[in-house]
N, C-alpha and C positions, 0 to 999 in steps of 0.2 A: 595663708596657712601659718598660724602662730606655732612656733616651735618646730617648724619643718627644717629638715637638713638636706643638704645637697648630696646626691648620689650620682656618680658617673657610670654610664654603661656604654658598651660598644654595640652598635647596630649595623647590620649589613646595609649597604647603600640602598638596596631595594626596599628594605623594611623601613628605613628612615624616610624614604620618599613617600611610602604609603601612610606612615604616621603623620607626616606633614600634610598629606592630602586630607586625612580625617580631621586634623586640627583646623585646617582652613575651612572645611565644609561645616564644622561645628562653631566656627568663630571663637575657637579656644587656642591656647598655646600648646605647643608640642609637649611641654612639661605637664600641663594639666591632663591632657589625653593619656600620656604615658602613666602618670600617677593613678588615674582612674582605672586604667587597665590592670595595673599591678594590684590595686585595692581589690578589684573583683576577682582576680586570679587567687590572691591570698585567701580571701573569704571562701571561695569555692573549695580550695584545697584543704583549708582548715576544717570545713564542714565534712568533707569526704573522709579525712583522717579520723575525725571524731567518731563518725558513724562506723568506720572499720574497727576502731578500738572498742566501741560498744558491742559490736557483733562478736568480736573475739572474746570479750568478757562473758557474753551470754553463752557462747560455745564452750568456754572453759567451765561454766556452771552446768553444762549439759542441756541447755535450753535450745532444743531444735524443734522444727516443725515435724509433725508426724507425717507418715507416708500419705495418709488420707488428706491432710491439709494441703500438702504439696500437689496431690492429684486434683483436688478441688480448684486450686488456683490455676493450674495448667489447663484444666478443662474450660475454665472461664475464659482464659485468653485464647485458647485454640478455637473455641466457639465463636468468638468475635471475629477472628481472622476469616473463618469459613463464611460467616454471615456477610462480611464486607466483600469477600471475593465473589459471592453469588450475585451481588448488585450489578 
C-alpha cells in the first residue's frame, strides 16, 4: 500500500482472536483483514449518510410520496408476504 500510514487501535482480546482466525483462514495478515473491514465500513456509512442527506434535501423541498404512492408500495409488499405465507 503506497502512502499507507500506521494506525493503532485497541481490540478486546476476543475480537483480536477472531480477527486472527479470519486472517489465518484467508491467508492474509491481521492488518490486511482489519484494513479491508474498515474500508467496507467507511464505504457503507458514507453511502448511508449521503442518502440521508439527499432525502433531507428532498424533504426540505417538499418532495414527498403521495398517500396513494405509499399505499401502492405497501400493498405490493404486503401481497408478497401473504403469497409467501400461503406456500
